[in-house]
C-alpha angles and dihedrals in degrees: 000000000000105000138054125276121244096274094051092043089066086083085078101021094061124035089195093052089051094048092050090049090053093048093046092055098038094244113160112259141136117292113257120225092195149294120256133197098188132054091232094056091048093049090049093051091060088076091066103047134093116240133277095039131186117230118198127189106225099227139051112299106165093258094306100095100090121081131179105213113200095189142003094269093056091045093050092049093051093047090050092052093047105036103029105026092034094218090160096044121220091344089074099050090101127031136192128211119209140165120274117251122208126210142064121319122231131185110221109185126180137183119221139177091203095272110034122043139186127197119231122223112290120261139183123213128206109218104175117087098227136053118276090032094287130145131032127329118268135185087267135306098204145326142206138201130206133147090240088072090073117040114195094252091053091046091053091049093049090048095050100040102034118010099045094043089048092054092045090047093053090051092047090052091051093248118140107201119198125177136026118345115194114202112193108206138191113208100216130179089260095048141280117324131187118252099176147333125235120191093217143036113297126247121256090008088071093064092054092045098047090049088064098045114124099175140068102279093190091054093049092048090049088054090051092050089052092049092245107109113172106198092193089070091066108093125169135209114246122240123041145291135209137193124201115195119217112208140188117260110269096027128172084031126044117330140169124245130203098064112148113243116220132186099039094128092048091050091051090059093067108104117256093008129126121186107211119200121226114150101024139107138183117257108183106304093338132086112224136184118269107169147019098271102045110173138007110213104201128185140172129211145163088262137016090255091054094048092048093048091056094044093052092043090057093043089055091060093057123083140178132151111283095006113169133182137159117261096202105062108146094003093128090048091054091049092049092049092049092049091054096050 
């Protein structure tokens, strides 16, 4: 089996379970003010927090359960939507309040057979719907991967302070974890800290990761299922990759489906580009939109700039009514690379 059992999957299924795991094993993470099962208790706790504060719905909410509240009014409005109006369903029955961390986010994903593990290439996701990280959170508007994201010193620190303690903690708790473990990190001034766990590959991080695979994925996954992972099999293409997500107008709020998508064939002609379908369906001879995140335009290149140039060239050839995408995917990574040259 490639994937965690129910007990282990609580690392993603319950924010409170994950936070208590991190605290129990002294793994760096944001301080938790508390977890609350009733709206009244959550409203009352707002009097005791420092602002801004992060509010997390405990359960699975399709990437929409985390909210950065800048002030009490914003926090109250979010709690009302989640706990009283039930906009996030059962996932919002319980919430957690925690301190806000500042820094750059990093997606550190590993593959494990329960004993051995191997990290995948580093990626960075872009959660906010608009450029410059503005607007509400989404499931992900784009991602990129380059080796510059993870210098050796930073990788050693993440491994020693987060990855190894996590693997030891799972073993100590009697949890055998097999499959992909996504560790969402915030790179703060005092070091990397865990934001969240996902018990799977991230989306759209997966598109950027798979584009750099230089090994037989089916063979490696078969090894994991058999409990015989061989990390040395996992080789990666040099350079970089990038994924730009094309979304329906209005996403992550209300949006209309059924918009005809044009330009797919032209986009596919751009070298080193793959257009991956997410929220689409066939309607006669046409392909139409059928979701919020519609397409993932993914490209590889010798550098991050080259990968992004191809991805945006292909994205520019695709059109459907209301189409929206961020124009700044990977911009910070390009700036960081340039500064280090």
